[in-house]
Phi, psi and omega in degrees: 000149180274180184270067176277149176302140183284125184287164176290147183276155185305330181287352176258359182262153176279077177272127177230128182268133178253117179289340184288318184251356177070028183235153170257132183247141175267101180195166181284155177295328179297321179281326186292322174269090187293144172279123183284110180291127179297339175234100182304334183286351175291337174264327182214107186244107179298154175290150184300132175090355183286151178275357183284131176279151175301152178290146182277161174299324183298317179300319181297331180288347181250082184306320185282353176267321193249301195302111184288346178288343184258123178300134182252123178223123178264140180243129176228137181258137179215158176201156178223156181220147173226121182228164176268123180227119177047058175062020177217154180268129182236139176237164176205159181229153175226136178228121189241121178257339182159170181297122180062025175294138178292351181267349178304141188219139173211144184203135174283135185248123176281169176089178181275128177232137170279167181297317179293318180295322179287329176290322175295321179297320175302314181301317183294320178294324179294317180296320184292322180297323180291316184285318183280328184244307187297310187296320181294313182295322183292322180295321176297316182297317181293315178300325180284335183263332187270158174297151178274149176103005181226070185292333174299318176293328176299317183297322177294321184284332181293334183293140174205168178262137178258119173262108185263111183255137181208154173269006176272103181295328183296316181300311179298318179297315181297312188283333183263336186224304187298319183305324180293336182268345185270158182249131180270119180242103187071242177246022182232133174279142175241126183284183186288346173270004180084008181268137178289144181271115185302327183268027182306316184300313181295322180290323179294317178297322179294323179298317178297319180294321180299319181294320179296320176294321181297319177296335179273359180089022183243116176268135181249131173237148184257141187226116178274124182238150176300151182306322183293345180260013179230031181294327179299315176295317175304320178298318180294320183291326176293321179296330182287340178279340182285000000 
C-alpha cells in the first residue's frame, strides 16, 4: 500500500440507515430527518398550465430521494473469505447494506479461490446488487413519490454516489491505484514488472460493472476500513459457509 492519508473510520461518519429504502446513507442527521415543508410547492412548483403535479409530503420526508441540494451517498460493506474445508478450498462472500436490509447478500462460492480473488468476487457482487436491485427499486420509489411528468428531474434525483467499503487493502489499492499503471494485453493485465496479474478476469468484470453503473448515473468510490468496522459483512460471509 502507498502512503495514502488514513481515512476516517465508519463510526465517526454520519451514517444513517433508512428503513424505507433499506439503504445506509452518508449524510448528516439534520439532512436525513427532513423538515416537512408546510407548502410542498416551495420545493417543487410546476409552471403555470403544466401537467406536472406538486411534490407530495411523502416525497419531502425522503431527503435522500428528492432534495437535490443534499449529496446522496449510499454506503455498502463487503468481504470475502477463502478457507480449506475437507481437503478442498471453499469461498464465500458477504455484502451488507444495513440492519435487516432486503439487499443484504451472502453466498457460498464453489471452486478454488485465492484470498485476493474472493475479495474481488465480493466487490463484484456488491456492485451487481446495486445495479440489478437497488437502482431499480430506487427508481420505483422515486417515481411513486415524485410528481408525474418531469422525467428529467427523476434522472437527476436518481443519481447517487456508491461508497464501497472493505477491509481488503489489496482490493482498494488495486482498483484505486495499481490498475492505472498496468497494461491490458488481450484479456490479461500485466503489471509494471512485466508479470501477468492472476486475477485479471475478476478485475475486468469489475471494470465492466463500474462502466454499467456509471451509465446509470452511479459513481463508485472505494473505502478501506479496519477489519473491526466490517464485521457485519464478515458475519454474512461466515453464515454462507455454515
